[in-house]
C-alpha positions in Angstrom: -43.8 8.9 -3.9 -45.8 7.8 -7.0 -45.8 10.2 -9.9 -48.0 8.1 -12.2 -50.4 5.3 -11.2 -52.1 2.5 -13.0 -51.5 -1.0 -14.2 -49.4 -1.3 -17.3 -49.1 -4.5 -19.2 -45.7 -5.9 -20.3 -43.8 -3.0 -18.7 -40.1 -2.7 -18.8 -38.7 -1.8 -15.4 -35.6 0.2 -14.6 -34.0 0.4 -11.2 -32.0 3.5 -10.2 -29.6 3.4 -7.2 -28.3 6.6 -5.7 -24.9 7.4 -4.2 -24.5 7.8 -0.5 -21.3 6.1 0.7 -21.8 3.3 3.2 -25.6 4.1 3.4 -25.8 2.7 -0.2 -25.6 -0.8 1.3 -29.4 -0.4 1.8 -29.8 -0.8 -2.0 -29.0 -4.5 -1.5 -32.1 -4.8 0.7 -34.2 -3.1 -1.9 -33.1 -5.5 -4.6 -33.7 -8.5 -2.3 -37.3 -7.4 -1.6 -37.9 -6.8 -5.3 -36.6 -10.3 -6.2 -38.5 -12.1 -3.5 -41.7 -10.5 -4.7 -40.9 -11.4 -8.3 -40.7 -7.8 -9.5 -38.7 -7.8 -12.8 -35.6 -5.7 -13.2 -34.8 -5.1 -16.8 -32.3 -2.3 -16.5 -30.2 -0.9 -13.7 -28.2 2.3 -13.2 -26.3 3.8 -10.3 -23.9 6.3 -8.9 -21.1 5.6 -6.5 -22.2 2.9 -4.0 -25.3 2.5 -6.2 -23.0 1.8 -9.2 -21.1 -0.8 -7.1 -24.3 -2.6 -6.0 -25.9 -2.2 -9.4 -22.8 -3.4 -11.2 -22.6 -6.6 -9.1 -26.3 -7.3 -9.8 -25.9 -6.7 -13.5 -23.0 -9.2 -13.6 -25.3 -11.9 -12.2 -24.8 -11.8 -8.4 -27.9 -12.4 -6.4 -28.9 -10.0 -3.7 -27.9 -12.5 -1.0 -24.5 -13.0 -2.7 -24.0 -9.2 -2.8 -24.9 -8.9 0.9 -22.5 -11.7 1.8 -19.7 -9.9 -0.1 -20.4 -6.5 1.5 -20.5 -8.0 5.0 -17.3 -9.9 4.5 -13.9 -9.0 6.0 -12.5 -8.9 2.4 -14.8 -6.1 1.5 -13.8 -4.2 4.7 -10.2 -4.5 3.7 -11.0 -3.4 0.2 -12.9 -0.3 1.3 -10.2 0.8 3.8 -7.2 0.0 1.7 -6.0 -2.8 3.9 -3.9 -5.6 2.6 -4.5 -9.1 3.9 -1.7 -10.0 6.3 -0.7 -13.0 4.2 0.2 -10.8 1.2 2.4 -8.3 3.1 5.9 -9.1 1.9 8.1 -8.7 4.9 11.3 -9.4 2.9 11.3 -5.9 1.5 10.2 -4.1 4.7 12.7 -1.4 5.9 14.1 -1.6 9.3 11.9 0.5 11.7 13.0 4.0 12.7 11.7 6.9 14.8 10.0 8.7 12.0 6.7 10.5 12.6 6.0 12.1 9.2 7.5 12.0 5.7 7.9 14.4 2.8 8.4 13.4 -0.8 10.1 15.4 -3.6 12.2 14.8 -6.8 15.9 15.0 -7.0 15.8 16.7 -10.4 13.5 19.5 -9.4 13.4 22.3 -6.9 12.0 21.2 -3.5 8.5 21.2 -4.7 6.2 18.8 -2.9 2.6 17.8 -3.4 -0.1 16.8 -1.0 -1.3 13.2 -1.3 -4.4 12.9 -3.5 -5.9 10.1 -1.4 -5.8 8.9 2.2 -6.8 5.3 1.4 -4.7 2.9 -0.7 -6.6 1.6 -3.8 -4.3 -1.4 -4.3 -6.6 -4.0 -2.7 -9.7 -2.5 -4.3 -8.2 -2.4 -7.8 -7.0 -6.0 -7.8 -10.4 -7.1 -6.4 -12.2 -5.4 -9.4 -9.7 -6.9 -11.8 -10.3 -10.5 -10.8 -14.0 -10.2 -10.2 -15.1 -8.3 -13.3 -12.6 -8.9 -16.1 -14.0 -12.2 -17.3 -17.6 -11.0 -16.9 -16.8 -7.9 -19.0 -15.4 -10.2 -21.8 -18.5 -12.4 -21.6 -20.7 -9.4 -22.3 -18.4 -8.4 -25.2 -17.5 -5.2 -23.3 -21.0 -3.9 -23.9 -23.0 -3.1 -20.8 -26.2 -3.8 -22.7 -25.1 -7.5 -23.0 -24.7 -8.0 -19.2 -27.3 -10.1 -17.4 -29.0 -6.8 -16.7 -28.2 -3.8 -19.0 -26.3 -1.4 -16.8 -25.2 2.2 -16.6 -22.7 3.9 -14.2 -22.0 7.6 -13.8 -18.6 9.2 -13.0 -17.5 12.8 -12.9 -15.0 14.5 -15.1 -13.9 17.4 -12.9 -11.8 19.1 -15.6 -14.8 19.5 -18.0 -17.2 19.7 -15.0 -19.4 17.1 -16.6 -20.8 13.6 -15.9 -19.3 10.6 -17.7 -21.7 7.8 -18.5 -20.2 4.2 -18.8 -22.1 2.2 -21.4 -19.3 -0.2 -22.4 -15.8 -1.3 -21.5 -14.7 -2.9 -18.2 -17.4 -3.1 -15.6 -14.9 -3.0 -12.8 -13.4 0.2 -14.2 -16.9 1.8 -14.3 -17.6 0.8 -10.7 -14.2 2.0 -9.6 -14.5 5.4 -11.3 -18.1 6.0 -10.1 -17.2 5.3 -6.5 -13.9 7.3 -6.3 -14.8 9.8 -3.6 -12.4 12.8 -3.8 -9.5 12.7 -1.4 -10.4 9.3 0.0 -9.5 7.3 -3.1 -7.1 8.0 -5.9 -8.9 8.9 -9.2 -8.4 6.8 -12.3 -7.8 7.9 -15.9 -10.2 6.6 -18.5 -10.0 7.9 -22.1 -7.6 10.6 -21.0 -10.1 11.9 -18.4 -9.5 12.0 -14.7 -12.6 10.6 -13.1 -14.1 10.9 -9.7 -17.3 9.9 -7.9 -20.3 10.4 -10.1 -22.2 11.9 -7.2 -20.4 15.1 -7.8 -22.7 15.9 -10.7 -25.4 13.3 -10.8 -26.2 11.4 -7.6 -29.4 9.8 -8.9 -29.1 9.0 -12.6 -32.8 8.5 -13.3 -32.4 10.8 -16.3 -29.7 8.4 -17.7 -32.0 5.5 -17.1 -34.8 7.2 -19.1 -32.6 8.5 -21.9 -30.7 5.2 -22.5 -33.5 2.6 -21.9 -36.8 4.4 -21.9 -38.4 2.0 -19.3 -42.1 2.1 -18.6 -41.5 2.1 -14.8 -38.6 3.4 -12.8 -38.1 2.2 -9.2 -35.6 4.4 -7.4 -33.7 3.8 -4.2 -32.1 6.8 -2.6 -30.1 7.1 0.6 -28.7 10.5 -0.2 -29.6 13.4 2.1 -29.5 17.1 1.4 -26.1 18.5 2.3 -26.0 20.4 5.6 -24.0 23.6 5.8 -20.4 22.6 6.7 -18.8 23.4 10.0 -15.8 25.7 10.2 -13.6 22.7 11.2 -15.2 20.2 8.8 -12.8 20.2 5.8 -14.5 17.3 4.0 -17.9 18.9 4.5 -16.6 22.1 3.0 -15.1 20.3 0.0 -18.3 18.4 -0.5 -20.4 21.6 -0.6 -18.0 23.2 -3.0 -17.8 20.3 -5.5 -21.2 18.5 -5.4 -24.1 19.7 -7.3 -27.6 19.3 -5.8 -29.4 16.4 -7.4 -33.1 16.7 -8.2 -35.3 13.7 -7.6 -38.1 15.2 -9.5 -39.9 13.5 -12.4 -37.6 12.9 -15.4 -40.4 12.7 -17.9 -44.1 13.8 -17.9 -45.3 10.4 -19.0 -42.9 8.5 -16.8 -44.0 6.4 -13.8 -41.5 6.5 -11.0 -41.6 5.3 -7.4 -38.7 6.2 -5.0 -37.9 4.1 -2.0 -36.2 6.1 0.8 -34.7 3.7 3.4 -34.5 5.1 6.9 -30.7 5.4 7.4 -28.9 6.3 10.6 -26.5 9.1 10.4 -23.1 7.5 9.6 -19.8 8.5 8.2 -19.4 8.0 4.5 -17.1 5.0 5.0 -18.7 3.6 8.2 -19.7 0.1 7.2 -20.1 -1.1 10.8 -23.9 -1.0 10.5 -24.2 -2.7 7.0 -26.4 -5.4 8.3 -28.9 -2.9 9.6 -28.6 -0.9 6.3 -29.6 -4.0 4.3 -32.6 -4.6 6.6 -33.7 -1.0 6.3 -33.6 -1.1 2.5 -35.5 -4.4 2.6 -38.2 -3.3 5.1 -38.7 0.1 3.4 -39.3 -1.6 0.1 -41.8 -4.1 1.6 -43.7 -1.1 3.0 -44.1 0.2 -0.6 -44.6 -3.3 -2.2 -48.4 -3.0 -2.7 -47.8 0.3 -4.6 -45.1 -1.3 -6.7 -47.3 -4.3 -7.5 -50.1 -2.0 -8.5 -47.8 -0.3 -11.0 -46.3 -3.5 -12.4 -48.4 -6.4 -13.4 -45.6 -8.5 -14.9 -43.7 -10.9 -12.6 -40.3 -12.6 -12.9 -40.3 -16.2 -12.0 -37.4 -17.2 -9.7 -36.6 -20.3 -11.7 -36.5 -18.4 -14.9 -34.3 -15.7 -13.4 -31.9 -18.3 -12.0 -31.8 -20.0 -15.4 -30.9 -16.7 -17.0 -28.1 -16.2 -14.5 -26.7 -19.6 -15.1 -26.9 -19.2 -18.9 -25.0 -15.9 -18.6 -22.4 -17.3 -16.3 -21.8 -20.2 -18.6 -20.4 -17.7 -21.2 -17.7 -16.5 -18.7 -14.3 -17.8 -19.6 -11.6 -18.6 -17.0 -9.5 -15.6 -16.1 -6.0 -16.6 -17.2 -3.4 -14.0 -17.9 -1.3 -14.9 -20.9 0.7 -11.8 -21.3 1.8 -8.7 -19.4 2.2 -5.1 -20.6 3.5 -2.2 -18.5 2.7 1.4 -19.4 4.3 4.5 -18.0 7.7 3.1 -17.2 11.0 2.8 -19.2 12.1 -0.5 -20.7 14.5 -1.2 -17.9 12.0 -0.2 -15.2 9.4 -2.5 -16.8 12.0 -5.3 -16.8 12.3 -4.9 -13.0 8.6 -5.0 -12.5 8.2 -8.1 -14.7 10.9 -9.7 -12.6 9.0 -9.1 -9.4 5.8 -10.4 -11.0 7.5 -13.6 -12.3 7.3 -12.8 -16.0 8.5 -16.3 -16.9 5.5 -17.9 -15.1 2.9 -16.8 -17.7 0.2 -18.0 -18.3 -0.8 -17.3 -14.7 -4.1 -17.4 -12.8 -5.3 -14.6 -10.4 -4.5 -16.8 -7.4 -0.9 -17.3 -8.6 -0.6 -13.6 -9.5 -2.1 -12.2 -6.3 0.9 -12.6 -3.9 3.3 -11.4 -6.5 1.1 -8.4 -7.4 1.0 -7.2 -3.8 4.7 -7.7 -3.3 5.2 -5.3 -6.2 2.3 -2.9 -5.5 3.3 -2.3 -1.9 6.9 -1.4 -2.8 7.5 2.1 -1.5 9.1 3.0 -4.9 5.8 2.5 -6.6 3.4 5.5 -6.5 0.6 4.3 -8.7 -0.5 1.0 -10.3 -3.8 0.4 -12.0 -4.5 -3.1 -13.6 -6.7 -3.7 -16.6 -7.3 -7.1 -18.4 -8.6 -7.5 -21.9 -9.4 -10.8 -23.7 -7.3 -11.6 -26.8 -8.8 -14.2 -28.9 -5.6 -14.9 -30.8 -4.0 -16.2 -27.6 -7.2 -17.5 -26.0 -6.5 -15.6 -22.8 -6.4 -12.2 -21.2 -3.7 -9.6 -21.6 -2.8 -7.9 -18.3 -2.0 -4.2 -18.7 -0.6 -2.3 -15.7 -0.7 1.5 -15.8 2.2 2.5 -13.5 4.0 5.5 -12.1 7.0 5.6 -9.9 7.1 7.5 -6.7 9.3 10.6 -6.2 13.0 9.9 -5.8 13.6 11.5 -2.4 11.8 10.9 0.8 12.5 12.9 3.9 11.4 11.8 7.4 11.2 13.5 10.7 10.5 12.2 14.2 12.1 11.1 17.4 11.0 10.9 21.0 10.1 13.5 23.6 10.0 12.4 27.2 9.7 13.5 30.8 13.1 12.0 31.4 16.2 13.5 29.8 16.3 11.1 26.9 14.7 13.4 24.3 16.0 12.5 20.8 15.4 14.1 17.4 15.4 12.1 14.2 15.8 13.0 10.6 16.3 10.8 7.5 16.6 11.1 3.8 16.0 8.2 1.4 16.8 8.1 -2.3 15.1 5.3 -4.2 14.9 4.3 -7.8 14.1 1.4 -10.1 16.1 0.4 -13.2 16.9 -3.2 -14.0 17.7 -3.4 -10.3 16.0 -1.6 -7.4 18.3 0.8 -5.5 17.6 2.5 -2.1 20.1 4.7 -0.3 19.2 5.7 3.3 20.8 8.2 5.5 19.6 9.1 9.0 20.7 10.9 12.2 19.5 10.8 15.8 20.6 13.6 18.1 20.0 13.9 21.8 21.8 14.0 25.2 21.3 10.2 25.7 21.6 8.9 22.2 23.2 10.1 19.0 23.7 8.2 15.8 24.4 8.5 12.1 23.8 5.8 9.5 24.2 5.5 5.8 22.8 2.4 4.1 22.6 1.2 0.5 20.4 -1.6 -0.7 20.4 -3.3 -4.1 17.2 -5.3 -4.9 17.6 -8.2 -7.4 14.1 -9.2 -8.8 15.1 -12.8 -9.9 13.0 -15.9 -9.5 14.6 -16.2 -6.1 14.8 -12.5 -5.2 17.5 -11.3 -2.9 18.8 -8.0 -1.6 22.4 -6.9 -1.0 22.8 -4.3 1.8 25.7 -2.5 3.3 25.7 0.2 6.0 28.1 2.3 8.0 26.8 3.3 11.5 28.0 5.5 14.3 26.3 5.0 17.6 26.8 7.0 20.8 25.0 6.3 24.1 25.5 8.5 27.2 23.9 6.8 30.2 25.4 9.5 32.5 23.4 12.2 30.7 20.2 10.0 30.7 20.1 10.1 34.5 17.6 12.5 36.0 17.3 13.6 39.7 15.3 10.5 40.3 17.9 8.1 39.0 21.3 9.4 40.2 22.3 6.0 41.6 22.4 4.3 38.2 25.5 2.0 38.1 28.0 2.6 36.7 27.7 6.2 37.7 29.3 7.3 34.4 29.1 5.4 31.2 29.5 6.5 27.6 29.5 4.0 24.7 30.7 4.6 21.2 30.4 2.2 18.2 31.7 2.5 14.7 30.6 -0.4 12.5 30.5 -1.4 8.8 28.1 -4.2 7.9 27.3 -6.1 4.7 24.6 -8.7 4.3 22.6 -10.8 1.9 18.8 -11.0 2.5 16.6 -13.8 1.1 12.8 -14.2 1.5 11.5 -16.9 3.8 7.9 -17.1 2.8 5.8 -14.0 2.7 6.4 -13.1 6.3 10.0 -14.0 6.8 13.5 -13.4 5.6 17.0 -14.7 6.2 20.0 -12.4 6.5 23.6 -13.6 6.2 26.3 -11.1 6.8 29.4 -9.9 8.4 30.6 -6.7 10.1 33.7 -4.9 11.3 33.3 -2.9 14.5 35.2 -0.6 16.8 33.6 -0.2 20.2 34.7 2.2 23.0 33.3 2.2 26.5 34.3 5.0 28.8 33.4 4.5 32.5 34.4 5.0 36.1 34.5 2.1 38.4 34.2 4.3 41.5 31.3 6.5 42.6 33.4 9.5 43.5 35.3 11.3 40.7 35.9 14.9 39.6 36.1 16.7 36.3 39.8 16.4 36.4 39.7 12.6 36.5 40.0 10.5 33.4 37.7 7.6 32.8 38.7 4.0 32.2 38.3 2.9 28.6 37.7 -0.5 27.1 38.1 -0.8 23.4 36.8 -3.9 21.6 37.7 -4.1 18.0 36.2 -7.1 16.3 34.8 -8.8 13.3 31.7 -10.9 13.3 29.8 -13.2 11.0 26.1 -13.9 11.5 23.0 -15.5 10.1 19.5 -14.3 11.2 16.1 -15.9 10.6 13.2 -13.6 11.1 9.4 -13.9 10.8 7.3 -10.8 11.5 3.6 -10.0 11.2 3.3 -7.4 14.0 0.8 -4.7 13.3 2.9 -1.8 14.5 6.6 -0.9 14.7 6.1 0.1 18.4 3.5 -0.9 21.0 2.2 -3.7 18.7 -1.1 -5.3 19.7 -1.6 -8.0 17.0 0.5 -10.4 15.0 3.7 -12.2 16.0 7.5 -12.0 15.6 10.2 -14.6 15.8 13.8 -13.8 15.4 16.8 -16.1 15.8 20.4 -14.9 15.4 23.6 -16.9 15.4 26.7 -14.8 15.6 30.4 -15.5 15.8 32.7 -12.8 17.1 36.5 -12.5 17.1 38.4 -9.5 18.2 40.8 -7.8 20.7 40.1 -6.1 24.0 42.2 -3.2 24.9 41.7 -1.8 28.4 43.2 1.6 29.3 42.9 2.4 33.0 41.8 5.9 34.0 43.0 8.1 36.9 40.7 6.5 39.4 41.6 2.9 38.6 43.8 0.8 40.9 45.5 -0.7 37.7 47.8 1.4 35.6 48.9 -0.9 32.8 47.2 -1.2 29.5 45.6 -4.6 29.1 45.2 -6.5 25.8 43.6 -9.8 25.1 42.0 -11.6 22.1 38.5 -13.0 22.4 36.5 -15.3 20.2 33.0 -16.5 21.1 29.6 -17.2 19.7 26.2 -15.8 20.7 22.8 -17.2 19.8 19.7 -15.1 20.6 16.0 -16.0 20.2 13.3 -13.5 20.6 9.6 -14.3 20.4 6.5 -11.9 20.6 3.0 -12.9 19.9 -0.6 -11.6 20.5 -3.5 -14.1 20.4 -6.8 -12.2 20.1 -6.7 -9.9 17.0 -10.1 -8.3 17.4 -11.2 -8.6 21.0 -11.2 -6.0 23.7 -8.7 -8.1 25.7 -5.6 -9.2 23.7 -3.3 -11.4 25.7 0.3 -11.7 24.5 3.7 -13.3 25.2 7.2 -12.0 25.0 10.2 -14.3 25.5 14.0 -14.1 24.9 16.8 -16.7 25.3 20.5 -16.0 24.9 23.2 -18.8 24.8 26.8 -17.8 24.6 30.3 -18.9 25.6 31.4 -15.2 25.9 34.3 -14.7 28.3 34.8 -12.1 30.9 36.6 -8.9 30.0 39.4 -7.4 32.1 37.2 -6.0 34.8 33.7 -6.3 36.1 32.3 -3.1 34.6 33.7 -3.9 31.1 32.3 -7.5 31.4 28.8 -6.4 32.4 28.7 -3.7 29.7 29.5 -6.2 26.9 27.1 -8.8 28.3 23.7 -9.5 26.6 20.9 -7.4 28.0 17.2 -8.1 28.6 15.2 -4.8 28.0 11.6 -5.5 26.8 10.1 -2.3 28.3 10.9 0.9 26.3 12.3 2.7 29.3 14.7 -0.2 30.1 16.5 0.5 26.9 17.6 3.9 28.4 18.8 2.6 31.8 21.9 0.6 32.6 20.8 -2.2 35.0 23.5 -4.8 35.7 21.1 -7.4 37.2 19.4 -7.7 33.7 22.7 -8.4 32.0 24.6 -11.7 31.7 26.0 -14.1 29.1 23.3 -16.8 29.2 19.7 -16.3 30.3 16.0 -17.1 29.6 13.4 -14.5 30.2 9.8 -13.8 29.3 6.5 -12.7 30.5 2.9 -11.7 29.5 1.7 -8.6 27.7 -2.1 -8.1 28.2 -3.6 -5.3 26.2 -7.0 -3.8 26.9 -8.3 -2.1 23.8 -10.2 0.8 25.3 -10.8 2.4 21.9 -9.6 1.9 18.3 -6.6 4.1 19.2 -6.3 3.8 23.0 -4.7 0.8 24.7 -3.9 -0.1 28.3 -0.9 -2.4 28.4 -0.1 -4.5 31.4 3.3 -6.2 31.2 5.3 -8.4 33.6 8.5 -10.3 33.1 10.9 -12.7 34.8 14.6 -12.6 34.0 16.4 -15.9 34.8 20.2 -15.7 34.4 21.9 -19.1 34.1 24.7 -17.6 36.2 24.7 -14.1 37.4 27.8 -11.9 36.8 29.0 -10.7 40.2 31.8 -8.3 41.2 34.8 -9.4 43.2 37.4 -6.6 43.8 36.6 -5.1 40.4 36.9 -8.5 38.7 33.9 -10.3 37.3 32.9 -13.8 38.4 29.9 -16.0 38.1 27.3 -16.7 40.8 25.7 -20.0 41.4 23.6 -21.6 38.7 19.9 -20.4 38.7 20.5 -18.9 42.1 18.5 -15.7 41.5 15.9 -14.2 39.2 14.7 -10.7 38.8 11.5 -9.0 37.7 10.3 -6.0 35.8 6.8 -4.8 35.1 5.0 -1.9 33.3 1.5 -0.4 33.1 1.2 1.8 30.0 -1.7 3.9 28.7 -1.0 4.4 24.9 -2.8 6.8 22.6 -1.9 5.9 19.0 -2.2 9.2 17.2 -1.9 9.4 13.3 1.8 10.4 13.6 3.2 8.9 16.8 2.2 7.2 20.1 1.7 9.1 23.3 2.4 6.9 26.3 2.2 7.4 30.1 3.8 4.5 31.9 4.4 3.3 35.4 7.4 0.9 35.5 9.0 -1.4 38.1 12.6 -2.6 37.9 13.8 -5.1 40.4 16.9 -4.2 42.5 17.0 -0.5 41.3 17.6 2.2 44.0 14.3 3.7 42.9 12.4 0.6 41.6 9.3 2.6 40.5 9.3 5.2 37.8 6.7 7.3 36.0 7.5 8.4 32.5 5.7 10.2 29.7 6.9 9.8 26.1 5.7 11.1 22.7 7.2 9.2 19.8 9.3 6.1 19.2 12.1 4.8 21.3 13.6 3.1 18.3 17.3 3.3 17.5 19.7 2.2 14.8 20.8 -1.4 15.4 23.7 -2.0 17.8 26.8 -3.7 16.6 26.1 -7.0 18.4 22.3 -7.1 18.1 
């Protein structure tokens, strides 16, 4: 709509871009149409997404460059708080467990918890703003009037219920504050004010444009729509209606000429950037439809060659972004020393490319709650000072979870973690699993040394108890052996070293007491006593692991490679029960090695069909134990299907084997997968029974199969899975099982 018509000579033109979430991408098309038609842009102001697009334009990016950035995968990761896979530091990843949800609180307070202030991590976004705007801000002398295009951004101070106008400082900070939509992104503090999305109080800052620049013509682009009444189940709609003030798009001055372009925008979620390409086209086409009106208002034209020359001249003032010094705010001296160690404090000066992997290693540490980076140029050192505003997370972290199933393998899970940072990082974990099939308790302590070659010292004490007898349902009464209970008591210590960003090496040792109670006959009474095999041993091991899987359970992308070499030395003690034909206690020393290789990989990260492979090889010179049952219990097992971990199947156990198969995943929805899996198990020599004594079968004589079809719904807390499984040579080879949760257990003594 045109409020004032006429041709004005030597006009100064201001462009105002509204907020509107992902719809604001249309502003890029508006700028593109204006440039192509040589319409000058002397000032620019924006709110939220408008501040982001306007800020990039003010820094010297062309509309085509802005469009390319917004359509990129890197922008998608930034908006949704995703970290590029290559920067995820697997070395500090915790061993997976069955947790569904967590609760944080402080050890020095009452159990007072707080809800999270955001649902999207700002780590990737904040670093992107740091490296893309710091040097530009310096080139402009930290004065927004000295950018290529004088610029204004609007944020909201919710404490004082007032808008905050950014006229100077760091451009990235202005864009970040203006686009911090409540509850999606964590707010930032600027000049002691907690700032949120500027759209809360001024979603179309035409008044700011007029007050600060007094242009002759204002061209506005708005993608905002009037707020609809919220639904009773629409929590974000309710919050939006409570917080946001209605913005008027009326004339800001009686003598002012203003034209507003309103791109036709499909109804999309505030963070739905899937139609960004169409949004840009809509902004472009909507502006072209008004171009004759715009040209009739503005007689002046901006030559493309002149504009490009201005861009190049401004860019020539931008100094290389090199960090010469690091300052940490919000932490103690010792805590800061730890952070500097992680960031390689002795490597300064450092470039953003060199800093980036170190920054993400530190920022993604679960002991860090908040980190916000700011860089300022220091002429005395001819480089930038990097300042990190940091806050540690709460000391205690409680987790709850487990698995619920249609089979009697239901298991609850609770855990408590204490974590702190001083000169070293310390984490103490305690957890417990409790159920008829599986029970376990573990206490683990980890000391993190942030040296040039970082390492972690870990130790844990674990009690494991598996009751296969109680895991049998009416459909699986013929599981062999008919009664089996396993107990483990282990103490482990290891040294962990990084192996690139995705891998680690662990070198360790353990002392273990293992007890297996079992009957070797099918008929027994409550009065009978079970046979017991005790294997007390020590082991030393080294493990190489590389892992980029996207989930701890039912992964569908990435890969995992794990290779473990273990040497075991111990004593077997066999005590016959009342049903055994032998009556004497048997003792024998054993020493053997075991090498185990596991590989899992998925090959199509984004497609609907995602083929994958799973393979496992075990090589060992492990001897037989006193009887067949004890030998088969202590043999290596192949159990790639979740349910197979809860069933005792002798045909999938032996000392040396190669096994593998395909995992084909059909991504029916972003959270719904259909998994089809099939495996071949090839023992080198099968372990057979001969009058209760174990013996080997012929080499490569037999092979066995297992398969699974699983429909998995990945809910925000835990997967829901309905599976149909096939296990070769079982009395009932087919099974149907429903599970909710994670069939993940504490590590077994010989894993």
